[in-house]
N, C-alpha and C positions, 0 to 999 in steps of 0.2 A: 874665781867666786862661784859658789854655790846659790843660785836662786830659790827663793820660797816662793810656792802658789799657793792659791788658796782653793785648791779643787780638791784636798784630802785624798779619800780612797775610793773617788766616783760618787756615782749618785747614790749608792748603797742598794739593797736588794727591791727590784721591783716586783709588782703584782701583773702579771700581764693578764691581758683579756682577747680573746680571738674573733676576729670579724669577718665572717664571711657576708661579701655583696654581691650585688649584681655586676655584671660587666659596667654598666654605665654611671655607676655610682662616682659623683663627683666631687663629694662632701666629706672627703676624708678628716678635712682640717675641723669641718664643725661638730663631728662627733670628739675630737682631741679636747675641743673646748670646756665637756665637760669632765673632763679627768684632773683628778688633782695629783700634785707631783706625786710620785711614788707608783703611778700607775703607767705600764706601755699598753698601748693596740696594735695588736698585728693583725695587717688586715690582707685578705684574700679574696679573689673573686672570680666569678662562674664565666662559663665560655660565650661568647659575644652571640647575641640574636641582631639579625635585621630585620627589626619590625618597628612598627610603631609601638608607643605604651598603650594597650589594650588590654580586653581580658585575657583574650589566645596568648600573649606574650606573657604575661603573669603567671597564665596556667606553666608556661613554657620554662617560666623562671623556678616554678616549684619541681625539681629536677633533684630527686634523691641519691640518684647515683653523683651527680655533679658537686652536690653540696656536701654528700660522705668525703668525695676525694677530696674537696676544698678544705673540709677539717683535718683530716690526716695531712694535709700540704703543713698546715702550720704548727703541728702537734709536737714538734722536735722543741718549740720553745717554751712547752708545756704549760699553755696559758690555765689560767683559774676558772675561767667562767669563758663561754663563747656564745655569741648572738648570731642568728641570721638576720641583717640588717637589711629587711625589706619588708614595707608592709603590707602592699600588694601581691608579693608574691607568696605572702604568709595567711592572709586572709581569703585568698579567692576560692580556696576549695574550704572555705568556712574553719569551725572551730575544730573539727576533728584534723581537718587538714594541716592547722597551725601545731595541733599534739603531736600529728605522726611527723611533721617535720623535725621540731627539737628532737625527739625520739630518735628520728633518724641521724641527727649530729650526734647523738649520746651514744649510738649505738656505733659510730666512726671512732668513738674516743673521745669525745667529749664528757668529763663529769658532769660539767652542768652546763645546759644549754637551754637559750629561749630563743624565740621569734619575736620581732616586733610586734607585731599583733596579741601575742601571749604578754610582753611588757606591757601594751596598753594595757590589759584588763588588771593586771597586777598594781598599776599606777591608779586606775581606777578604785581598786579596791581599798588599798591605801591611803585615799582621800577620802573615802567615806561617798562616790560619786556612782548616783542612779541614773542621770536623767542629764543627757550631754548633747551637745550643737555639733556637727561635723563640718569639717572646710577640707577641702582638697583640691590640688590642681587638677584632678584626673577627667575623663570621659564620665558623661551620667552614670553608663555600666558601671564602671567600676567602683564610682561612691555609689550606686546602690549596691553593691557587693559588701562593701565595709557596713553600710546601714546594716545589711541582712548578719554578718558576723556580730555585731553588736546587739541585734535582739537576739541571736539565737546564746548570747551569753547574758542576756538578761536585762539588758541597758535600754532604757528609751530614749532613741534617737528625737528629739522634739525639732530638730530643724537640719537643712545640709544645703551648703553650698559650694559650687566647683567652676573651674576656670574651663573645661574642655581641653584641657592640653594633654595632647599625645606624643611629645616628642621635646628635647631640651629644657626639661623642666628644672634644672639644675641653674638656668639662664634667670628667673623669673626674680625679678628685685624686690626687697624688703616692702616698699610702697606697696605692689600690688598684694604681696603676703598680707600685710596688715590691712588691707581694706577688705579682702577675703574674708580674714577672721572676725571684723565690724560685721559685714553682712551675714556671717553666718549666727551670729550672737542670737538669742531668743531668750526672754523674761523668765522659761521656765527651763530653761539649761543651768546645770550645777555648774557645768564646765562647759570647754569648747577643746575638740581635737583636730588639731592640723595634721593632717596624714600626708605622707612621702619622704621618705628618708633622701630623698635628692632635691628638697624643698628648703631652703634656707629658711632659719627660725630664730638661731640663738638671741638674737640682739634684738628681737621685738617682743618675746614672749613676758620679760619682767613688766616691761613699760605698759603691754597690752592687759595684762594682768589687773595693774594699777589703774587704768583706765576704764575697764570693763567690770571690775570689781568682782572676778572669778577667776579660779586656774584656768590656764590657757597650756594647753599639751603640745606636744609637739611628737613626731614619729621619731625623730632620732635623741631627744631627751629623752623619753621613755626607755628607749634601748639602752642608752648611757645609765641610767638610774637602775634597771632591773641587773645589768651587768656588772654594776657596783656593789650591788646588793647580795649577788649570787658569788663575786669574788670575793666578800667578806670586809670590803671597807667601807660599805655603808650599814650599818646596825642598828634599825629602826628601835629607838627608844634608848642607845645606848651612846655614852659620849665615846668619840674616835679619835686617834691624833692626825686625820687629814684634813688639809683645808681644803673643803670642797668648794668648786665656783657656783656660781649662778644661785646663790642664796635669795634671790631676789625672785627665784619662781617657787612656786607655790610648792611641787612636787620634791624638790629639794630640800627647801625650807621645813614643810611640814613631817615629810614622811622619810627623812634621811634621818 
């Protein structure tokens, strides 16, 4: 007897997105949650650094030779777009540092590349946001560099809050993150940005947007969104065939 199975010819053609992330990235699963069916993520990591999460370590993460090698390592699967999925590693040298990093990736063979910090600026542009509150798990020094980055980009940081953590950021529970975001909110802020791609955020964003009445953006969210746009999966103002998750989050609801 010949059995009939419902799998057809497989999942069909996939759009690939290459993700270069730091050695301590623990949230691969979170980035996947923003991906619609038909999109595959291809991860690679930079080398291990035995140091706390501080300014010096983030400067070490911004290693062009390692990042270029990581891009080449996943080039065989021909991703349509690439991201460097690290906020602090891309804002630590300011606007010019972020641009140099994405240019480095394109020089290594990426057709399109974006860093998390550049993705944030694109998301703010898409939502028309100029005044922002910042919430981070970082030390004060790193949080200050993020505020400097945003100021260089012409954004007004009207409030900031941080946890002062320099290790194991991926272990921070949702309840702590939610309270951090609430504490960072300010009446003059058009939106709140929650930094660090190693901080869980997916499940709190929509609920906090409803509670606070403004967009709440996160590092992984803006990275996922920008790569989907670069890969042609999301086209602002154009109806597309993908069922995109996170419709309760302003960035995907308004800017997709």
